[in-house]
C-alpha positions in Angstrom: 136.7 -65.8 77.3 139.0 -65.9 80.3 138.6 -69.6 80.9 139.3 -70.2 77.2 142.4 -68.0 77.3 143.6 -69.8 80.5 142.9 -73.3 79.0 140.3 -74.0 81.6 137.2 -73.9 79.4 134.8 -76.8 79.1 133.5 -77.9 75.6 130.4 -75.9 76.2 132.5 -72.8 77.0 134.4 -73.4 73.8 131.2 -73.6 71.7 129.7 -70.6 73.2 132.8 -68.6 72.5 133.0 -69.8 68.9 129.3 -69.0 68.4 129.9 -65.5 69.8 133.0 -64.9 67.7 131.4 -66.2 64.4 128.5 -63.8 64.8 130.7 -60.7 65.5 133.8 -60.5 63.2 135.0 -57.4 65.1 135.0 -59.2 68.3 136.8 -62.2 66.9 139.5 -59.9 65.6 139.8 -58.3 69.1 139.8 -61.8 70.8 142.5 -63.2 68.4 144.7 -60.1 69.1 144.1 -60.4 72.9 144.9 -64.2 72.6 148.1 -63.5 70.7 149.2 -61.0 73.4 148.4 -63.4 76.2 150.4 -66.2 74.5 153.3 -63.9 73.7 153.5 -62.7 77.3 153.4 -66.2 78.5 156.4 -67.1 76.4 158.6 -64.3 77.9 160.9 -64.7 80.8 159.0 -65.4 84.1 161.3 -63.5 86.4 160.9 -66.2 89.2 157.1 -66.2 89.1 155.0 -69.3 88.4 153.5 -69.2 84.9 150.1 -68.6 86.5 151.3 -65.7 88.7 153.2 -64.3 85.6 150.0 -64.5 83.5 147.9 -62.9 86.2 150.2 -60.0 86.3 150.1 -59.6 82.5 146.3 -59.9 82.5 146.1 -57.3 85.3 148.2 -54.9 83.4 146.3 -55.4 80.1 143.0 -55.0 82.0 144.3 -51.8 83.7 145.4 -50.3 80.4 142.0 -51.1 78.7 140.1 -49.3 81.7 142.4 -46.4 81.4 141.6 -46.1 77.8 137.9 -46.4 78.4 137.8 -49.7 76.4 136.6 -51.8 79.3 
């Protein structure tokens, strides 16, 4: 999933993810929500960071929140 979100996935990664998401509608919904959050965060002001550094900070923040909520 992470490679797909970062645009670094191979065609095989994309196929595996699509198979997973098509077999689990709940996971697809969560993935779509997460993808939209990541994309929205990438489109915000970067505050001097490279886009990769900015995305990493946002990803770390989301991961930390999910761990705190017990969802990860």
